[in-house]
C-alpha positions, 0 to 999 in steps of 0.5 A: 189861038185858044181861050186866054187863061184870064177868061177862066180866072174871071169865071171863078174869081169875080164874086158870087154875082158874076162867077159862073161854072165852066163847061166841060170843054172850058174846064178841060182847057183850063186844066191843060193850060195849068198842067202844060205850064201855059198858065203862069204860076200866079194865074194857076194859084188864082184859079185854084183858089177861086175854083175852090170858093165858087165851088167846083161842079161835078162836070168840072171835076170830070173834065179836069180828071180827063186832062189828068188821065191823058197825062197819066202813064199806066201800068196794068196790075192784074187782080188789082185793087186801088186804095185812094189815100189823101195826099195830105197824109195821116196825122193821128193814126198809123197806116194799116194797108201793109198789115192788111195786104199780108192777110189777103195774099192767099186771095190773089189780091194786088193792093195798089197805092199811089203817093207823092209829095205832101199836099196841103193842108193836114201836114200828115205822114204820106203814103210816099213816106211809108212806102219809102221807109218800110219793107212792103209785102210783095202784093203791094204795088206803089206808084209815085206821082213823079213817075206816073203824072209829072205835070201834076207832081210839078204843081206841088211846090205851088200848092204848098205855097198856097197852103190850102186844099183845092179841087185837085185834092179831090180828083188826085186820089184815084188816078187808076194807074194800075187799071184796076176794076175795084177801088176804095176811097175815103170820105170826110163828109157824107155829101161827098159820097154822091159827088165821088160816085158821079166823079169816079163811079164809071171808072171802076166795076166796083167802087167802095166809099168809106167814111173812114179814119182821117178821110182815108179808106181805112176803118178804125171805128164804127162807120158807114160804107157805100158800095157802088156798082152798075150805077147803084149805091148800097149803104152798109154800117160796119162796127168793129164791136160786132167783130169783138174789136174794141180798138181805141183810135188816137185823136192826138197828133203822132209824128212820122217815126211813131206812125211808121213804128206802129205800122211796122210793129203793130199792137194786137188791137191794130192787127185786128183792125187791119183784119177787119179792113182786109175783110172789107177788101175781100168783100170789095173784090167780090171774094165773099158776099159780106164783110162778116163772111170775109172776116170768117174766111180770114179767121 
């Protein structure tokens, strides 16, 4: 008989003096029980909230990801590059990956994106919303979580009721359904750069972390990126002004229809931003030695 799930709730839900981190084996078991339905919805909700407040450790994240990996159906994509978007969507600016994907077709890059039901807490427009509504370039491969990891998808109603971010928001973004050797993920806060390297770094030959727009891997303004390879991380500063781009990103909320329309019928400025992101993709996939060289090749 395995460990009672109540034991794990006590580890994360008894206060600062008595909480403790879970071992790899404990976290793996806890995640299995949540995914398999052996933990009740009430127990799962209690654990996820306590785990967030404790807070989570890298070892716990890796163990939870291991449990997810074992329940993920994979479909290898040759020459694939995975983009890890938050499942709570974008609220202020449109998506640019369909525009940029057209630009890298001739470089034999398959763009892999993953989506699913909206998760807390931004209430934005999701990758699923976009991929179901708009025609996509034929070098985009969209994977829906209801198909590739149903046990995690089945937790969506419970997470929506909670209405708060949990540790699942962190680990769900790069499932590597396509078996890609390259991935890009966005980061809100610089301290998470180290955490993402520790969680995801050994899953890819090359991992690019972007302090991008709304926590996505999309560059809309001056930002830093970190290129992780062979255990090392190299930091770069990217400024659209260096490429003659003076795009004014939005800080106001836009609705679903406006978001989709801006992607489907992009302004010249948005096309230039998409081109800069496409140049980053060429650099990420080692098709060129720098973002600047990628920009020139796209020109």
